[in-house]
Short mmCIF file of the C-alpha atoms (twelve columns), coordinates in Angstrom:
data_MODEL
# 
_entry.id   MODEL 
# 
loop_
_atom_site.group_PDB 
_atom_site.id 
_atom_site.type_symbol 
_atom_site.label_atom_id 
_atom_site.label_alt_id 
_atom_site.label_comp_id 
_atom_site.label_asym_id 
_atom_site.label_seq_id 
_atom_site.Cartn_x 
_atom_site.Cartn_y 
_atom_site.Cartn_z 
_atom_site.pdbx_PDB_model_num 
ATOM 1   C CA . MET A 1   23.693 -10.217 21.643  1 
ATOM 2   C CA . ARG A 2   22.073 -6.821  20.995  1 
ATOM 3   C CA . PHE A 3   23.581 -6.608  17.560  1 
ATOM 4   C CA . ALA A 4   22.185 -9.891  16.779  1 
ATOM 5   C CA . THR A 5   18.744 -7.941  17.878  1 
ATOM 6   C CA . THR A 6   19.037 -5.477  15.966  1 
ATOM 7   C CA . THR A 7   20.111 -6.964  12.824  1 
ATOM 8   C CA . LEU A 8   17.364 -9.238  13.380  1 
ATOM 9   C CA . ILE A 9   14.716 -6.609  12.606  1 
ATOM 10  C CA . ALA A 10  17.005 -4.669  9.887   1 
ATOM 11  C CA . THR A 11  16.361 -7.943  7.766   1 
ATOM 12  C CA . ILE A 12  12.593 -8.400  8.892   1 
ATOM 13  C CA . LEU A 13  12.014 -4.856  7.607   1 
ATOM 14  C CA . ALA A 14  14.178 -5.286  4.503   1 
ATOM 15  C CA . TRP A 15  11.625 -8.222  4.101   1 
ATOM 16  C CA . LEU A 16  8.837  -5.975  3.956   1 
ATOM 17  C CA . CYS A 17  10.451 -3.549  2.074   1 
ATOM 18  C CA . LYS A 18  10.950 -6.150  -0.503  1 
ATOM 19  C CA . LEU A 19  7.070  -6.921  -0.137  1 
ATOM 20  C CA . TYR A 20  6.640  -3.113  -0.829  1 
ATOM 21  C CA . VAL A 21  8.599  -2.910  -4.089  1 
ATOM 22  C CA . GLN A 22  7.075  -5.917  -5.435  1 
ATOM 23  C CA . GLU A 23  3.349  -4.290  -4.526  1 
ATOM 24  C CA . PRO A 24  1.492  -3.615  -7.348  1 
ATOM 25  C CA . VAL A 25  1.228  0.308   -8.526  1 
ATOM 26  C CA . TYR A 26  -2.575 -0.262  -9.520  1 
ATOM 27  C CA . SER A 27  -5.512 -3.054  -8.275  1 
ATOM 28  C CA . LEU A 28  -5.492 -6.556  -10.148 1 
ATOM 29  C CA . GLU A 29  -9.232 -6.212  -10.429 1 
ATOM 30  C CA . LYS A 30  -8.217 -4.015  -13.686 1 
ATOM 31  C CA . VAL A 31  -6.326 -6.512  -14.744 1 
ATOM 32  C CA . ARG A 32  -7.608 -9.751  -14.802 1 
ATOM 33  C CA . PHE A 33  -5.784 -13.182 -16.322 1 
ATOM 34  C CA . ILE A 34  -6.850 -13.719 -19.845 1 
ATOM 35  C CA . SER A 35  -6.816 -16.745 -21.812 1 
ATOM 36  C CA . SER A 36  -3.395 -17.700 -23.918 1 
ATOM 37  C CA . LYS A 37  -5.693 -19.142 -26.447 1 
ATOM 38  C CA . ASN A 38  -7.079 -15.941 -27.787 1 
ATOM 39  C CA . TYR A 39  -3.638 -14.345 -28.026 1 
ATOM 40  C CA . GLN A 40  -2.154 -17.558 -29.932 1 
ATOM 41  C CA . SER A 41  0.910  -15.306 -32.283 1 
ATOM 42  C CA . THR A 42  -1.262 -11.583 -31.445 1 
ATOM 43  C CA . PRO A 43  -0.055 -8.693  -30.299 1 
ATOM 44  C CA . TYR A 44  -1.590 -8.326  -26.764 1 
ATOM 45  C CA . LYS A 45  -1.363 -4.747  -25.117 1 
ATOM 46  C CA . PHE A 46  -0.777 -2.684  -21.842 1 
ATOM 47  C CA . GLU A 47  1.068  0.595   -21.316 1 
ATOM 48  C CA . THR A 48  2.939  1.931   -18.532 1 
ATOM 49  C CA . SER A 49  2.295  4.686   -16.611 1 
ATOM 50  C CA . LYS A 50  6.120  6.529   -16.599 1 
ATOM 51  C CA . ASP A 51  9.159  5.851   -18.029 1 
ATOM 52  C CA . GLY A 52  11.789 3.488   -16.633 1 
ATOM 53  C CA . ALA A 53  8.200  1.438   -15.241 1 
ATOM 54  C CA . MET A 54  8.896  -2.117  -13.867 1 
ATOM 55  C CA . VAL A 55  6.539  -4.745  -15.260 1 
ATOM 56  C CA . ARG A 56  5.387  -8.128  -14.336 1 
ATOM 57  C CA . PHE A 57  4.498  -10.954 -16.411 1 
ATOM 58  C CA . GLU A 58  3.044  -13.428 -14.596 1 
ATOM 59  C CA . VAL A 59  1.888  -16.945 -15.427 1 
ATOM 60  C CA . LYS A 60  -0.770 -19.742 -14.012 1 
ATOM 61  C CA . GLY A 61  -2.042 -22.732 -15.555 1 
ATOM 62  C CA . TYR A 62  -3.257 -26.540 -15.205 1 
ATOM 63  C CA . MET A 63  -0.886 -29.271 -17.064 1 
ATOM 64  C CA . ARG A 64  -2.079 -32.925 -17.201 1 
ATOM 65  C CA . ASP A 65  0.651  -35.276 -15.671 1 
ATOM 66  C CA . ASN A 66  3.830  -35.887 -17.746 1 
ATOM 67  C CA . THR A 67  3.126  -32.623 -20.312 1 
ATOM 68  C CA . TRP A 68  4.529  -29.655 -20.858 1 
ATOM 69  C CA . SER A 69  4.075  -25.958 -21.943 1 
ATOM 70  C CA . SER A 70  6.376  -23.964 -23.893 1 
ATOM 71  C CA . PHE A 71  6.174  -19.817 -24.305 1 
ATOM 72  C CA . GLU A 72  7.951  -16.797 -25.394 1 
ATOM 73  C CA . PHE A 73  6.327  -13.378 -25.343 1 
ATOM 74  C CA . GLU A 74  7.916  -11.052 -27.931 1 
ATOM 75  C CA . VAL A 75  7.881  -7.556  -26.509 1 
ATOM 76  C CA . PHE A 76  7.252  -4.400  -28.826 1 
ATOM 77  C CA . GLY A 77  8.025  -0.758  -27.440 1 
ATOM 78  C CA . THR A 78  5.778  1.934   -28.179 1 
ATOM 79  C CA . LYS A 79  6.994  2.955   -31.658 1 
ATOM 80  C CA . GLU A 80  6.418  -1.199  -32.521 1 
ATOM 81  C CA . THR A 81  10.716 -1.256  -32.183 1 
ATOM 82  C CA . TYR A 82  11.529 -5.253  -30.986 1 
ATOM 83  C CA . LEU A 83  12.999 -5.281  -27.265 1 
ATOM 84  C CA . PHE A 84  13.139 -8.395  -26.245 1 
ATOM 85  C CA . THR A 85  11.821 -11.966 -25.694 1 
ATOM 86  C CA . TYR A 86  11.087 -14.041 -22.301 1 
ATOM 87  C CA . HIS A 87  10.856 -17.340 -22.553 1 
ATOM 88  C CA . ASP A 88  9.890  -20.411 -20.082 1 
ATOM 89  C CA . GLU A 89  7.736  -23.070 -19.250 1 
ATOM 90  C CA . LEU A 90  4.874  -24.875 -16.805 1 
ATOM 91  C CA . TRP A 91  4.715  -28.569 -16.767 1 
ATOM 92  C CA . THR A 92  3.860  -31.620 -13.842 1 
ATOM 93  C CA . GLU A 93  5.975  -34.887 -14.145 1 
ATOM 94  C CA . THR A 94  4.669  -37.757 -11.942 1 
ATOM 95  C CA . GLY A 95  6.084  -41.637 -10.926 1 
ATOM 96  C CA . ARG A 96  6.943  -44.229 -8.530  1 
ATOM 97  C CA . ASP A 97  10.190 -44.959 -6.732  1 
ATOM 98  C CA . SER A 98  11.100 -46.722 -3.409  1 
ATOM 99  C CA . ASP A 99  9.026  -44.221 -1.260  1 
ATOM 100 C CA . GLY A 100 5.904  -44.514 -3.618  1 
ATOM 101 C CA . ALA A 101 4.386  -41.932 -5.897  1 
ATOM 102 C CA . TRP A 102 5.911  -38.654 -6.058  1 
ATOM 103 C CA . ARG A 103 4.068  -35.841 -8.519  1 
ATOM 104 C CA . GLU A 104 6.011  -32.352 -9.385  1 
ATOM 105 C CA . SER A 105 4.717  -29.369 -11.486 1 
ATOM 106 C CA . ARG A 106 5.258  -25.967 -11.608 1 
ATOM 107 C CA . ASN A 107 2.085  -24.159 -12.876 1 
ATOM 108 C CA . HIS A 108 2.280  -20.462 -11.539 1 
ATOM 109 C CA . LEU A 109 5.811  -18.431 -12.397 1 
ATOM 110 C CA . TYR A 110 6.381  -14.412 -12.869 1 
ATOM 111 C CA . PHE A 111 9.032  -12.654 -14.432 1 
ATOM 112 C CA . ASP A 112 9.939  -8.636  -13.641 1 
ATOM 113 C CA . ILE A 113 11.540 -6.304  -15.795 1 
ATOM 114 C CA . ARG A 114 11.850 -2.735  -17.068 1 
ATOM 115 C CA . LEU A 115 10.829 -0.864  -19.936 1 
ATOM 116 C CA . PRO A 116 12.167 2.174   -20.998 1 
ATOM 117 C CA . GLU A 117 9.566  4.875   -22.240 1 
ATOM 118 C CA . ALA A 118 6.009  5.225   -20.607 1 
ATOM 119 C CA . GLY A 119 3.172  4.025   -23.383 1 
ATOM 120 C CA . GLU A 120 1.120  1.521   -25.172 1 
ATOM 121 C CA . TYR A 121 3.810  -1.584  -25.603 1 
ATOM 122 C CA . HIS A 122 2.897  -5.303  -27.285 1 
ATOM 123 C CA . ALA A 123 3.851  -8.897  -26.543 1 
ATOM 124 C CA . VAL A 124 3.667  -11.497 -29.278 1 
ATOM 125 C CA . LEU A 125 2.603  -14.684 -27.534 1 
ATOM 126 C CA . HIS A 126 4.357  -18.253 -28.909 1 
ATOM 127 C CA . THR A 127 3.039  -21.369 -27.546 1 
ATOM 128 C CA . SER A 128 4.113  -25.294 -27.762 1 
ATOM 129 C CA . LYS A 129 3.034  -28.202 -25.840 1 
ATOM 130 C CA . GLY A 130 3.750  -31.705 -25.648 1 
ATOM 131 C CA . PRO A 131 4.027  -35.010 -25.244 1 
ATOM 132 C CA . VAL A 132 0.155  -35.284 -25.660 1 
ATOM 133 C CA . PRO A 133 -2.488 -36.177 -27.723 1 
ATOM 134 C CA . ARG A 134 -4.002 -33.695 -30.338 1 
ATOM 135 C CA . ALA A 135 -7.598 -34.418 -28.677 1 
ATOM 136 C CA . ARG A 136 -6.556 -33.778 -25.237 1 
ATOM 137 C CA . ALA A 137 -4.219 -30.832 -26.098 1 
ATOM 138 C CA . THR A 138 -6.627 -28.070 -25.499 1 
ATOM 139 C CA . GLU A 139 -7.030 -29.245 -21.464 1 
ATOM 140 C CA . ASN A 140 -3.368 -28.040 -21.430 1 
ATOM 141 C CA . HIS A 141 -4.197 -24.376 -21.044 1 
ATOM 142 C CA . PHE A 142 -2.512 -20.812 -19.606 1 
ATOM 143 C CA . ASN A 143 -3.275 -17.844 -18.136 1 
ATOM 144 C CA . PHE A 144 -1.222 -14.777 -18.041 1 
ATOM 145 C CA . ARG A 145 -0.929 -11.089 -17.451 1 
ATOM 146 C CA . VAL A 146 1.416  -8.118  -17.907 1 
ATOM 147 C CA . TYR A 147 0.679  -5.283  -15.091 1 
ATOM 148 C CA . GLU A 148 3.199  -2.748  -13.510 1 
ATOM 149 C CA . ILE A 149 4.597  -2.590  -9.922  1 
ATOM 150 C CA . ASN A 150 6.321  -0.221  -7.326  1 
ATOM 151 C CA . GLY A 151 9.804  -1.380  -8.020  1 
ATOM 152 C CA . ASN A 152 12.776 -3.609  -8.633  1 
ATOM 153 C CA . LYS A 153 13.365 -6.295  -5.753  1 
ATOM 154 C CA . GLU A 154 17.134 -7.219  -6.525  1 
ATOM 155 C CA . TRP A 155 18.978 -4.872  -4.543  1 
ATOM 156 C CA . LEU A 156 16.695 -5.264  -1.305  1 
ATOM 157 C CA . ASN A 157 16.792 -8.806  -1.794  1 
ATOM 158 C CA . ILE A 158 20.716 -9.272  -1.645  1 
ATOM 159 C CA . THR A 159 20.178 -6.859  1.276   1 
ATOM 160 C CA . MET A 160 17.805 -9.473  2.630   1 
ATOM 161 C CA . TRP A 161 20.454 -12.388 2.377   1 
ATOM 162 C CA . LEU A 162 23.714 -10.396 3.660   1 
ATOM 163 C CA . LEU A 163 21.640 -9.246  6.658   1 
ATOM 164 C CA . GLY A 164 20.269 -12.804 7.227   1 
ATOM 165 C CA . ILE A 165 23.157 -14.537 7.365   1 
ATOM 166 C CA . LEU A 166 25.236 -11.270 9.477   1 
ATOM 167 C CA . CYS A 167 22.531 -11.514 12.235  1 
ATOM 168 C CA . PHE A 168 22.938 -16.010 11.895  1 
ATOM 169 C CA . GLY A 169 26.687 -15.111 12.696  1 
ATOM 170 C CA . ALA A 170 25.963 -12.976 15.847  1 
ATOM 171 C CA . PHE A 171 23.497 -15.236 17.124  1 
ATOM 172 C CA . LEU A 172 26.004 -18.421 16.906  1 
ATOM 173 C CA . ILE A 173 28.644 -15.816 18.485  1 
ATOM 174 C CA . SER A 174 27.038 -14.709 21.297  1 
ATOM 175 C CA . ASP A 175 25.622 -18.135 21.933  1 
ATOM 176 C CA . TYR A 176 29.621 -19.298 21.676  1 
ATOM 177 C CA . LEU A 177 30.995 -16.027 24.020  1 
ATOM 178 C CA . GLY A 178 27.257 -16.676 26.545  1 
ATOM 179 C CA . LYS A 179 28.553 -20.364 27.498  1 
ATOM 180 C CA . ARG A 180 32.295 -19.451 27.892  1 
ATOM 181 C CA . GLU A 181 32.991 -19.425 31.887  1 
ATOM 182 C CA . PRO A 182 33.749 -16.380 33.410  1 
ATOM 183 C CA . SER A 183 37.040 -15.530 34.574  1 
ATOM 184 C CA . SER A 184 36.655 -13.136 37.045  1 
ATOM 185 C CA . ARG A 185 33.978 -12.474 39.770  1 
ATOM 186 C CA . TYR A 186 33.148 -8.652  38.335  1 
ATOM 187 C CA . LEU A 187 32.961 -10.613 34.706  1 
ATOM 188 C CA . HIS A 188 30.364 -12.286 35.972  1 
ATOM 189 C CA . GLU A 189 28.320 -9.651  37.664  1 
ATOM 190 C CA . PHE A 190 28.590 -7.819  34.808  1 
ATOM 191 C CA . ILE A 191 27.850 -10.159 31.837  1 
ATOM 192 C CA . GLN A 192 24.770 -10.790 34.710  1 
ATOM 193 C CA . LYS A 193 23.619 -6.926  34.244  1 
ATOM 194 C CA . ARG A 194 24.042 -7.169  30.372  1 
ATOM 195 C CA . SER A 195 21.907 -10.310 30.339  1 
ATOM 196 C CA . LYS A 196 18.544 -7.508  31.370  1 
ATOM 197 C CA . ASN A 197 18.839 -5.405  28.421  1 
ATOM 198 C CA . GLU A 198 20.350 -7.829  26.033  1 
ATOM 199 C CA . PHE A 199 17.239 -8.328  23.815  1 
ATOM 200 C CA . MET A 200 17.369 -4.452  23.847  1 
ATOM 201 C CA . PRO A 201 17.963 -3.380  19.955  1 
ATOM 202 C CA . ILE A 202 20.770 -0.639  19.418  1 
ATOM 203 C CA . ALA A 203 19.300 2.599   19.043  1 
ATOM 204 C CA . TRP A 204 22.212 3.771   16.150  1 
ATOM 205 C CA . LEU A 205 22.435 0.533   14.350  1 
ATOM 206 C CA . LEU A 206 19.063 0.394   13.946  1 
ATOM 207 C CA . ALA A 207 19.149 4.146   12.944  1 
ATOM 208 C CA . LEU A 208 21.391 3.201   10.224  1 
ATOM 209 C CA . TYR A 209 19.954 0.305   9.364   1 
ATOM 210 C CA . VAL A 210 16.537 1.896   8.243   1 
ATOM 211 C CA . PHE A 211 18.211 4.921   6.795   1 
ATOM 212 C CA . VAL A 212 19.914 2.270   4.454   1 
ATOM 213 C CA . LEU A 213 17.223 0.578   4.257   1 
ATOM 214 C CA . SER A 214 15.217 3.892   2.937   1 
ATOM 215 C CA . ALA A 215 17.782 4.781   0.438   1 
ATOM 216 C CA . LEU A 216 18.006 1.716   -1.121  1 
ATOM 217 C CA . THR A 217 13.688 1.253   -1.097  1 
ATOM 218 C CA . ALA A 218 13.961 4.430   -3.008  1 
ATOM 219 C CA . MET A 219 16.195 3.508   -5.615  1 
ATOM 220 C CA . ALA A 220 14.025 0.657   -6.009  1 
ATOM 221 C CA . CYS A 221 11.636 2.451   -6.849  1 
ATOM 222 C CA . HIS A 222 12.843 5.361   -8.907  1 
ATOM 223 C CA . ASP A 223 12.023 5.514   -12.681 1 
ATOM 224 C CA . ASP A 224 15.472 4.337   -14.393 1 
ATOM 225 C CA . ASP A 225 14.094 6.037   -18.265 1 
ATOM 226 C CA . LEU A 226 18.224 5.497   -19.878 1 
ATOM 227 C CA . LEU A 227 18.541 2.942   -22.575 1 
ATOM 228 C CA . ILE A 228 18.179 -0.294  -20.986 1 
ATOM 229 C CA . ASP A 229 20.894 -3.290  -22.462 1 
ATOM 230 C CA . TYR A 230 18.717 -6.253  -22.842 1 
ATOM 231 C CA . ARG A 231 21.190 -7.577  -24.808 1 
ATOM 232 C CA . GLY A 232 23.879 -7.382  -21.957 1 
ATOM 233 C CA . LYS A 233 20.287 -8.419  -19.450 1 
ATOM 234 C CA . SER A 234 20.121 -11.342 -21.636 1 
ATOM 235 C CA . ALA A 235 23.784 -12.746 -20.657 1 
ATOM 236 C CA . SER A 236 23.087 -13.442 -17.030 1 
ATOM 237 C CA . ASN A 237 19.407 -14.593 -17.233 1 
ATOM 238 C CA . LYS A 238 18.609 -17.519 -19.157 1 
ATOM 239 C CA . ASN A 239 14.594 -16.466 -19.774 1 
ATOM 240 C CA . LEU A 240 16.077 -13.446 -21.406 1 
ATOM 241 C CA . LYS A 241 17.207 -13.021 -25.288 1 
ATOM 242 C CA . VAL A 242 17.282 -10.876 -27.402 1 
ATOM 243 C CA . ASP A 243 16.327 -11.892 -31.166 1 
ATOM 244 C CA . ARG A 244 18.761 -10.224 -33.352 1 
ATOM 245 C CA . GLN A 245 16.687 -10.633 -36.805 1 
ATOM 246 C CA . LEU A 246 13.965 -9.883  -34.957 1 
ATOM 247 C CA . ARG A 247 15.409 -6.606  -33.976 1 
ATOM 248 C CA . GLU A 248 16.606 -5.366  -37.094 1 
ATOM 249 C CA . HIS A 249 13.101 -6.693  -39.297 1 
ATOM 250 C CA . SER A 250 11.406 -3.872  -36.653 1 
ATOM 251 C CA . MET A 251 13.560 -0.916  -36.924 1 
ATOM 252 C CA . SER A 252 13.531 -1.730  -40.848 1 
ATOM 253 C CA . SER A 253 9.850  -1.958  -41.007 1 
ATOM 254 C CA . ALA A 254 6.124  -1.511  -39.110 1 
ATOM 255 C CA . GLY A 255 4.450  -4.272  -37.724 1 
ATOM 256 C CA . TYR A 256 4.870  -7.023  -35.899 1 
ATOM 257 C CA . ARG A 257 6.949  -9.801  -37.082 1 
ATOM 258 C CA . THR A 258 5.342  -13.548 -35.515 1 
ATOM 259 C CA . ARG A 259 7.081  -16.897 -36.062 1 
ATOM 260 C CA . SER A 260 6.875  -20.370 -34.858 1 
ATOM 261 C CA . GLY A 261 8.019  -23.488 -33.409 1 
ATOM 262 C CA . LEU A 262 9.060  -23.388 -29.775 1 
ATOM 263 C CA . GLY A 263 11.092 -26.115 -28.247 1 
ATOM 264 C CA . GLY A 264 10.082 -27.189 -24.908 1 
ATOM 265 C CA . LYS A 265 10.602 -29.543 -22.018 1 
# 
């Protein structure tokens, strides 16, 4: 039971560390949401304060029933070089079944990614809406902002889930062993003495967990300014892609190439 209790404490600590690395570097009062209407195929400028900074693209909006809004951010680096495209959708669906009316929506999302260099970046936004009458299309809108966060939550997220599974298994085993009948009076007395301190964490194990979590948190916040392979990242992330034509164009000429015509839900 003490092992399970110690692991439970470590799971909570991992969750707190995960929250920390997702915190903004500076106050979000300085980075307010802006309307997508003002940046249709127009470069939106944002800055990073250090090499290898983690940034968050945050989007939220209102969609009418049974409509969607698809969007893309084409991100260009400090030298106007195309890096990657982030695409996603907001939507609302309604219907009726045997249980009655239902409504599902996705109106708030975010995406975290690491950028290579400190300096100014630009994101070119493209949107597509449907199916909604043209006269009411303006009612479907969303706001967005881009800001810097402390670090990458990926490894802490994996660690938190592993600790959670380990904790759950430890509690099950402890519960199973606790229900077994002791085979002797000596064993019974031993269990009785142990039960007085069974919820006390194991000091050395807790110290080990704290050390590992501290190291992972430091790694999550570490500035990795090495060359980032966005094409490789796109292979494991359906919302990330690298357009070869945009890449070649940005490397051969200055300025931002815009395009249109997005698909949607």
